[in-house]
C-alpha positions in Angstrom: 31.7 34.2 13.1 28.7 33.2 16.3 28.7 36.2 18.3 26.2 35.7 21.8 25.7 37.7 24.9 26.5 36.1 28.3 25.0 37.9 32.0 22.3 38.5 33.6 19.6 40.4 32.3 20.4 44.1 31.9 24.4 43.3 32.1 25.1 40.3 29.4 29.1 40.7 28.0 29.9 40.7 24.5 31.4 37.6 22.9 32.7 35.2 20.3 32.8 31.8 20.1 34.8 29.6 18.5 34.8 27.1 15.3 36.6 24.7 19.0 34.4 26.1 21.1 36.4 28.4 23.1 34.6 31.7 25.0 36.6 34.9 23.7 35.4 38.3 26.0 34.8 41.2 22.8 34.4 43.8 26.0 37.8 45.3 25.0 36.3 45.6 21.7 32.6 46.7 22.1 30.7 47.7 25.2 28.0 45.3 23.6 26.6 43.0 20.6 23.8 45.8 19.2 23.0 48.2 16.6 25.3 50.7 16.7 27.7 47.5 17.0 27.3 46.2 13.7 26.2 50.2 12.1 29.8 50.7 13.2 31.6 47.9 11.8 31.4 46.0 14.3 31.7 43.1 13.3 35.5 43.4 11.3 36.8 44.4 14.3 36.0 41.3 16.0 36.9 38.8 13.0 40.6 41.5 13.3 40.5 41.1 17.1 40.1 37.0 16.4 42.5 36.1 14.1 45.6 38.8 15.9 44.7 36.6 18.8 44.5 38.9 22.0 40.8 38.5 23.2 41.0 36.8 26.4 38.5 33.2 27.0 36.0 33.3 29.1 34.5 31.0 31.7 30.8 30.6 31.1 30.1 27.6 33.8 26.8 28.2 34.8 26.9 31.9 32.7 23.7 32.6 31.7 23.1 32.9 28.1 21.0 36.0 27.6 19.2 36.6 23.3 22.8 37.4 21.1 21.3 40.9 20.5 20.7 43.9 22.2 17.7 46.1 21.9 16.4 45.0 18.6 14.5 48.7 17.6 12.0 47.1 15.4 11.4 43.3 15.5 9.6 42.8 12.2 7.0 39.5 11.6 5.9 37.5 8.6 3.3 35.5 9.0 2.3 32.6 6.7 5.2 31.9 5.0 5.5 28.3 4.7 2.7 26.8 2.4 2.3 24.2 5.0 1.5 26.0 8.0 -0.6 28.7 5.7 -2.7 25.2 4.7 -2.8 24.1 7.8 -4.6 27.0 9.4 -7.1 27.4 7.0 -5.3 30.6 5.7 -5.1 30.8 1.5 -1.6 31.1 0.0 -1.0 34.8 0.5 0.4 36.0 -2.7 2.2 39.2 -0.7 4.3 38.7 3.1 1.9 38.6 5.1 4.1 41.3 7.5 2.7 42.4 11.3 5.1 44.2 14.0 6.0 42.7 17.8 7.6 44.5 20.3 11.3 44.7 20.6 10.9 44.2 24.1 9.5 40.6 24.3 13.4 39.5 23.8 15.0 37.4 26.3 17.4 34.5 25.5 17.4 31.3 24.6 16.6 29.2 28.3 14.9 31.8 29.6 11.8 31.8 31.1 9.2 32.2 29.5 5.6 33.9 31.0 1.9 32.3 29.9 -0.1 35.2 30.2 -3.1 35.7 32.8 -5.8 34.5 30.9 -4.7 32.2 28.1 -5.8 29.6 26.8 -3.8 29.5 23.5 -0.4 30.1 23.9 2.1 28.7 21.1 5.5 27.8 19.2 6.3 29.0 16.3 10.5 27.6 15.3 11.4 30.5 13.4 14.8 31.9 11.7 15.4 35.3 12.4 17.5 37.5 10.4 19.4 40.6 11.9 19.5 43.2 9.9 23.9 44.8 9.5 23.3 48.1 7.3 20.6 50.2 6.7 18.2 49.5 4.0 16.0 52.1 2.8 14.3 50.8 -0.5 16.5 48.0 -2.2 15.9 46.7 -5.6 16.1 43.9 -5.3 16.5 40.5 -3.4 20.2 40.2 -4.3 20.0 43.3 -2.7 18.6 43.0 0.2 21.0 39.4 1.3 24.2 42.1 1.5 22.5 44.1 4.0 22.0 40.9 6.7 24.3 40.4 9.5 23.9 37.7 10.6 20.9 34.9 12.0 19.5 33.2 15.1 17.5 31.3 16.1 13.7 32.8 16.9 10.7 31.3 18.7 7.1 33.4 18.2 5.7 32.7 20.9 2.2 33.2 20.1 -1.4 33.7 22.2 -4.3 32.5 19.5 -7.1 34.1 21.3 -5.2 36.9 22.1 -3.8 37.0 18.2 -7.3 36.2 16.3 -10.5 36.4 18.7 -9.5 40.3 20.8 -8.4 41.6 17.7 -8.5 42.0 14.0 -4.6 42.8 14.5 -2.1 40.5 15.5 -0.3 42.4 17.8 -2.1 41.7 21.1 -1.5 38.0 21.2 2.8 38.6 19.7 3.5 41.0 22.1 3.3 39.0 25.8 6.1 39.5 27.9 8.7 37.0 26.9 7.5 36.3 23.9 10.2 35.6 21.9 13.0 33.7 22.9 16.1 34.6 20.6 19.9 33.0 20.0 21.4 31.5 21.3 24.1 33.2 18.5 23.9 35.7 16.4 26.0 33.5 13.0 27.3 35.5 10.9 26.3 34.9 6.4 30.0 33.4 5.6 29.4 30.7 7.9 25.6 28.9 6.3 26.2 28.0 2.8 22.9 28.2 2.4 20.0 30.3 4.6 17.5 28.8 2.1 18.2 25.3 2.9 18.3 24.7 6.6 16.2 22.1 8.6 14.4 24.0 11.5 13.0 21.5 14.2 10.9 22.0 17.7 9.4 19.5 20.6 7.2 19.6 23.5 7.8 18.2 26.2 10.1 15.9 24.4 7.4 15.6 20.9 8.1 16.3 18.2 6.4 18.5 16.4 7.7 21.2 14.5 10.2 19.7 11.2 10.5 22.3 8.1 13.0 23.4 5.7 14.0 27.1 5.5 13.3 26.1 1.4 10.1 25.9 1.5 9.2 29.6 2.5 6.7 31.6 0.1 8.9 34.4 0.3 12.4 34.1 0.1 15.1 36.0 2.9 16.5 38.1 0.2 13.0 38.7 -1.2 11.9 39.9 2.6 14.7 42.3 3.3 14.3 43.8 -0.1 10.1 43.5 0.3 10.2 45.7 3.8 12.7 48.2 2.7 10.3 49.8 0.5 7.7 50.2 3.7 9.8 51.0 6.4 13.6 51.9 7.1 15.7 48.7 8.3 18.1 49.7 10.5 21.6 48.1 12.0 20.1 45.6 14.4 16.9 44.9 14.2 15.2 41.7 14.0 12.3 39.8 11.2 11.3 36.3 12.1 10.7 34.6 8.4 7.6 32.5 9.4 7.3 28.7 11.0 6.6 25.4 9.1 3.6 23.2 9.6 3.3 21.4 13.0 2.2 24.6 15.8 -1.0 23.3 18.2 -3.2 26.0 15.9 -2.8 23.8 13.2 -3.5 19.9 14.7 -6.9 19.8 16.5 -6.9 18.1 19.7 -2.7 18.8 20.8 -2.7 20.9 23.9 -1.2 24.4 23.8 1.1 25.2 26.4 0.4 25.2 30.4 2.5 25.7 33.4 5.9 23.6 33.6 5.6 22.5 29.5 9.9 22.6 28.4 9.6 23.5 24.3 13.4 22.4 22.6 13.9 24.1 20.0 17.1 24.2 16.7 18.0 25.4 12.8 20.5 23.5 11.6 23.8 25.7 12.0 22.2 27.9 15.0 22.1 26.2 17.4 19.5 25.3 20.2 17.0 26.7 22.7 14.9 25.3 25.1 12.8 27.0 27.5 10.2 26.0 30.2 7.0 27.7 30.6 5.3 29.2 33.2 2.8 31.4 34.6 2.6 35.2 35.2 
């Protein structure tokens, strides 16, 4: 099942995308696709409504696509989770997940404009697999249990300002939490649609030039492991989002490659999860 949210920022309507490309209005089922919806078994209600054939079809021509999850409570990120990315940046291969938090307010739609911060000289891209939590996760015992707490997956662009991140603080937050720095979507894809989330190709291009081409099989710490690991240090709630890391090919790891400037376009995709495209503009 693929869920999405359509409409102007703050006024998105919940919808479901069928296998034949039709979009169905979910407002009779839920007011939004968010943590409360996931916690209350909303995915099962949507499946039942789709099977019953009682949902009206939507006209989506010219309608903005928002982030597929409204108002995430937490946005947890894992750094250096692909060996080739750690190597390209000169970092040691981590023995435990490198965890940092990103302001949930950075989440925008997959085709929204992204703002380059004032004073930025090193705004960078990162295609990532995002995990959306579907049920409360606390002190989980194993990766297998971790996978059971996932509502779905999405494409994420963990945009980063490297000077802010690496030079201005010993923490990464300054370079990760700038306005509009986390396009998410277009869809929330439920686990039953993905045969193996550890076998997904991730791609990213800047102005049509391929930059990243990786596979989730190359993660150092797998998806189920990350959910279980994080649950031992923080309570994961329905609607929380985990960015699981990026493969090699970021500007930071490519000497001589220009960082993002106004007018640049970034396109990214993950197998089975859809595509994004953003144009970068000055803040």
